[in-house]
C-alpha positions in Angstrom: 23.5 38.9 17.8 22.7 35.4 17.4 25.0 33.1 15.0 23.1 31.2 12.6 23.8 27.5 12.6 26.3 26.5 10.0 26.2 23.0 7.9 28.2 21.3 10.4 26.1 22.2 13.3 23.3 20.5 11.4 25.4 17.1 10.7 26.3 17.0 14.5 22.8 17.3 15.5 21.6 14.6 12.6 24.5 12.2 13.6 23.7 12.4 17.5 20.0 11.2 16.6 21.1 8.3 14.4 24.5 7.4 16.0 23.5 5.3 18.5 21.5 2.9 16.5 24.2 2.4 13.9 25.1 -1.0 15.2 26.3 -2.6 12.0 28.4 0.4 10.9 32.1 0.0 10.3 32.3 3.8 10.0 29.6 6.5 9.9 29.6 9.4 7.3 29.9 11.9 10.1 33.4 10.4 10.3 34.3 9.4 6.6 33.3 10.2 3.2 31.2 7.3 3.1 29.3 5.3 5.4 30.5 1.6 5.8 28.0 -1.0 6.6 28.3 -4.8 7.3 25.9 -6.6 5.3 26.6 -9.6 6.9 24.8 -8.1 9.9 21.5 -8.4 7.9 22.0 -11.6 5.6 24.1 -14.7 6.2 23.6 -15.9 2.8 25.1 -12.8 0.5 25.5 -14.7 -2.7 21.5 -15.9 -2.7 20.6 -12.3 -2.0 20.2 -9.0 -4.1 20.6 -5.3 -2.8 17.4 -3.3 -3.7 17.5 0.3 -3.9 15.1 3.3 -4.1 15.1 6.9 -4.0 12.6 9.4 -3.6 12.0 13.3 -3.1 9.4 15.2 -0.9 9.2 18.9 -0.7 7.4 21.4 1.2 4.9 22.9 -1.2 3.7 19.4 -2.6 4.1 16.9 0.0 3.5 18.5 3.4 0.0 19.9 4.1 0.1 22.8 6.5 -0.1 21.5 10.0 2.0 18.7 9.6 4.7 18.7 12.4 8.5 18.4 11.8 8.6 14.7 13.0 5.7 13.9 10.7 7.9 15.4 7.8 10.6 13.2 9.0 8.4 10.0 8.9 7.2 10.7 5.8 10.4 11.1 4.2 11.7 7.7 5.4 8.0 6.2 4.8 7.5 7.0 1.1 11.0 5.3 0.4 10.3 2.3 2.7 7.2 1.6 0.6 9.1 0.8 -2.7 10.9 -1.8 -0.6 7.7 -3.4 0.6 6.6 -3.6 -2.7 9.3 -5.8 -3.7 9.3 -7.6 -0.3 12.7 -6.4 0.6 13.9 -6.0 4.2 15.1 -2.6 5.1 18.8 -2.7 5.7 20.0 1.2 5.4 18.6 5.0 4.5 20.5 8.0 3.5 18.9 11.5 3.2 19.9 14.9 1.6 18.2 17.8 3.1 17.8 21.1 1.7 16.9 23.5 4.4 15.7 26.9 4.6 16.6 30.0 6.3 15.0 30.2 9.9 15.5 26.1 10.1 17.0 25.7 13.8 19.1 23.1 15.3 15.8 22.0 17.6 13.7 21.6 14.4 16.7 19.8 12.7 16.4 17.2 15.7 12.7 16.9 15.6 12.8 16.1 11.8 15.8 13.7 12.2 13.8 12.0 15.0 11.1 11.2 12.9 13.3 9.7 10.1 14.8 7.7 12.7 11.7 6.2 14.3 10.2 5.1 11.1 13.8 3.6 9.9 14.4 1.8 12.9 10.9 0.6 13.3 11.1 -1.2 10.1 14.4 -2.7 10.8 16.9 -0.7 9.2 19.4 2.0 10.0 20.2 5.6 9.1 23.7 5.9 8.0 24.5 9.1 6.6 23.4 12.1 4.0 24.0 15.5 3.1 22.5 19.1 4.2 22.5 22.2 2.3 20.5 25.5 2.2 17.5 25.6 -0.3 14.5 28.3 -0.6 12.3 25.3 -0.2 12.7 22.7 2.4 13.3 19.8 0.2 14.5 16.1 1.3 15.5 13.3 -1.1 15.8 10.2 0.6 18.0 6.9 -0.5 16.8 3.5 1.0 18.6 0.0 0.6 17.2 -3.3 1.2 18.0 -7.1 0.9 15.8 -9.4 -0.7 16.3 -13.4 -1.2 16.6 -13.7 -5.1 14.2 -16.5 -5.2 11.7 -14.4 -3.6 11.9 -11.3 -4.8 8.5 -9.8 -6.4 8.6 -7.8 -9.5 5.7 -6.3 -11.2 6.0 -8.1 -14.3 4.7 -11.9 -13.5 0.9 -11.4 -13.2 -0.7 -14.2 -15.0 -4.0 -14.9 -16.3 -6.4 -15.8 -13.8 -4.6 -14.3 -11.0 -6.5 -12.8 -8.2 -5.9 -9.0 -7.8 -5.9 -8.1 -4.2 -5.0 -4.9 -2.4 -4.1 -4.4 1.6 -5.9 -2.0 3.6 -8.3 0.8 2.8 -8.2 2.7 -0.5 -9.0 6.1 -1.1 -8.7 7.3 2.6 -5.6 9.3 1.7 -7.4 11.5 -1.0 -9.9 12.2 1.6 -7.7 12.9 4.2 -5.7 15.5 2.0 -8.7 17.4 1.0 -9.8 17.8 4.8 -6.5 19.1 5.5 -6.3 21.6 2.2 -10.0 22.7 3.3 -11.5 21.6 0.1 -13.6 19.7 2.3 -14.8 21.7 5.3 -15.7 18.6 7.8 -13.8 17.6 11.0 -12.1 14.5 10.9 -10.3 12.6 13.6 -6.5 12.7 14.2 -6.2 9.1 13.4 -8.1 9.7 10.0 -5.8 12.4 8.9 -2.7 10.0 9.5 -3.7 8.5 6.5 -2.0 11.3 4.6 0.5 13.0 7.2 1.9 9.5 8.4 1.9 7.2 5.4 2.8 3.5 6.7 4.6 1.5 4.5 3.6 -2.3 4.5 7.3 -3.7 5.1 5.9 -6.3 7.1 3.2 -7.7 4.9 5.7 -7.2 1.9 8.2 -9.5 3.4 5.6 -12.0 4.5 4.2 -12.4 1.0 7.8 -12.6 -0.6 8.7 -15.3 1.8 5.2 -17.3 1.1 6.1 -17.7 -2.6 2.5 -17.2 -3.3 2.8 -13.8 -5.0 3.2 -13.2 -8.8 3.5 -9.4 -8.9 3.3 -6.2 -6.7 3.3 -2.7 -6.5 2.3 0.1 -4.0 -0.2 2.3 -4.8 1.3 5.7 -3.6 0.5 7.1 -7.1 -3.2 5.7 -7.4 -4.8 2.3 -7.6 -5.6 2.4 -11.2 -2.1 4.0 -12.2 -0.7 0.8 -10.1 -2.8 -1.6 -11.9 -1.9 -0.1 -15.2 1.7 -0.5 -14.3 1.2 -4.2 -13.4 -0.8 -4.7 -16.8 2.1 -2.9 -18.9 5.0 -5.1 -17.7 3.0 -8.7 -17.4 1.0 -8.1 -20.4 -2.3 -8.9 -18.9 -5.6 -7.2 -18.3 -7.4 -6.7 -15.3 -11.0 -6.6 -14.1 -12.0 -4.3 -10.9 -15.1 -4.8 -9.3 -15.9 -1.3 -7.7 -18.2 -3.1 -5.1 -15.2 -4.8 -3.6 -13.0 -1.8 -2.7 -12.3 -1.5 0.7 -13.8 1.7 1.7 -13.2 3.2 5.3 -16.0 4.1 7.3 -15.1 7.5 8.5 -14.2 8.5 4.7 -17.7 7.9 3.7 -18.9 9.6 6.7 -16.7 12.6 6.0 -18.0 13.1 2.3 -21.7 12.2 3.3 -21.6 15.0 5.8 -20.0 17.4 3.3 -22.8 16.8 0.9 -25.8 17.5 3.1 -26.4 21.0 2.1 -26.4 20.0 -1.6 -28.5 16.9 -1.9 -31.5 15.0 -0.1 -31.0 11.9 2.0 -31.4 9.4 -0.7 -28.8 10.9 -3.0 -26.3 11.4 -0.4 -25.3 7.8 0.4 -24.8 7.3 -3.5 -23.0 10.3 -4.4 -20.6 9.8 -1.2 -20.1 6.3 -2.4 -19.2 7.4 -5.9 -16.7 10.2 -4.7 -14.9 7.8 -2.4 -14.6 5.4 -5.3 -12.9 7.9 -7.4 -10.6 8.8 -4.7 -9.7 5.2 -4.2 -8.9 4.6 -7.9 -7.4 7.8 -8.9 -6.2 9.9 -6.0 -2.4 8.9 -4.8 -1.0 8.7 -1.2 -2.5 5.3 0.1 1.1 3.3 0.0 -0.9 -0.1 0.2 0.3 -3.3 -1.8 -1.5 -4.2 -4.8 -0.6 -7.8 -5.7 -1.5 -10.7 -7.6 -2.0 -14.2 -6.6 -3.1 -17.5 -8.4 -6.4 -18.6 -7.1 -5.3 -21.7 -5.2 -2.8 -19.6 -3.0 -6.0 -17.4 -1.6 -6.3 -19.3 1.5 -2.8 -19.7 2.3 -2.4 -15.7 2.2 -5.5 -15.2 4.1 -3.7 -17.7 6.7 -0.4 -15.6 6.3 -2.3 -12.6 7.2 -4.1 -13.9 10.2 -1.0 -15.0 11.9 0.8 -11.8 11.1 -1.9 -9.9 12.8 -1.7 -11.9 15.8 1.5 -10.5 16.5 0.5 -6.6 15.7 -0.1 -5.6 19.2 3.4 -6.7 20.5 5.0 -5.0 17.2 3.2 -1.8 17.3 3.4 -1.2 21.0 6.4 0.6 21.2 5.5 3.2 18.3 4.1 6.1 19.9 2.3 8.1 17.1 1.8 6.1 13.7 1.3 2.7 15.3 -1.8 4.3 16.6 -3.0 5.1 13.1 -5.5 2.3 12.8 -3.3 0.7 10.1 -2.8 -2.5 12.2 -4.0 -5.1 11.9 -3.7 -5.1 8.2 -6.3 -6.8 6.4 -6.2 -7.2 2.4 -9.0 -7.6 0.0 -9.8 -9.5 -3.5 -10.6 -6.5 -6.1 -10.7 -8.3 -8.9 -8.5 -10.7 -11.3 -6.6 -10.9 -14.4 -8.5 -11.3 -17.6 -8.5 -12.3 -21.4 -9.8 -8.9 -22.6 -8.0 -6.2 -24.3 -8.1 -3.2 -21.8 -8.2 -2.9 -18.0 -11.9 -2.5 -17.0 -14.2 -1.7 -13.9 -17.7 -3.3 -13.2 -19.8 -0.4 -11.8 -23.5 -0.1 -10.6 -26.0 2.2 -12.5 -29.9 2.7 -12.1 -29.6 0.7 -15.3 -27.7 -2.2 -13.7 -24.2 -3.5 -14.1 -21.8 -1.8 -16.6 -18.5 -2.6 -17.6 -16.2 0.6 -18.4 -12.7 1.3 -19.4 -10.6 1.7 -16.2 -9.3 5.2 -16.7 -5.4 5.9 -16.8 -5.2 8.6 -14.5 -3.3 9.1 -11.0 -1.0 11.3 -9.2 1.9 12.3 -11.1 4.7 14.4 -9.5 4.9 16.8 -13.0 1.2 17.2 -13.5 0.4 17.7 -9.5 -3.0 15.4 -10.3 -4.7 14.8 -6.8 
């Protein structure tokens, strides 16, 4: 008769995956009630720095589409937390997680899952320092991340100024299309690289730290809950409104191709392109999962930010060479796009194109919400 693994067995597996990387630890949580971390290993000027914290929960039924490996589930667990640090320009320091493991979860499963967490956290410069495990009916993991930021460069959501340019990293809408493919809502083949847009979210830690150190950014947020939702967050906290031009949204070619192919049995050639474009714009604005950075800069800082991204991207090949999976997902080099600006109007608007010409329409206040499950 096989003996089911105990909580201590799982803790030993997790500790073995993480222990060798924890050089700044005074004590690890596998030995004591708490992990003790030497912050001076990460910063020499603690009086001028702030610690940043965030926590997020992911679970089987809402966050892990069928077909994801346990490594990818571990990666995602860490990535969604790290993205919040990226949005403040923080440097990752430490990561903890609490895992509710279902019956039948083996020690080998635990090792693969833990390795996904380890690969993500260590790639971005942090350390996994502990956590907790218990039985749960549904595979559920809560992660907590700790970062460190220079006080004078800490980026918040509330400082956007009238006239600022509104910018976004990467592509918009790709995660929403990838999710629809994985859920069979769109029955069109997609490349493994493209599907990583949803199953291997890539936090923009390097870009966030670079932007923070530049001093060029007034406000920033990640787009995990959707672009429009993020715009409304910046608007509410900064007291300004934004205009977005839908023609400027960075849309990925494969996302357009997938949507176009899915429409071939419904529309003729002329209509397919316009409809696919419209659907992808909707995904870009109102679907979560992209984990890009949305930020505002004064217009006179545009050339500086362009130079910074060019410099960062020249070292991308070196930085990503050691990453076995997510580093090959097409997310590097990273570009950024100016998609709009802060305006003097009294609502957030989007400029759209129709048969009758250009229109200015209210930007819908809509996006992903874990309670309403809008995707």
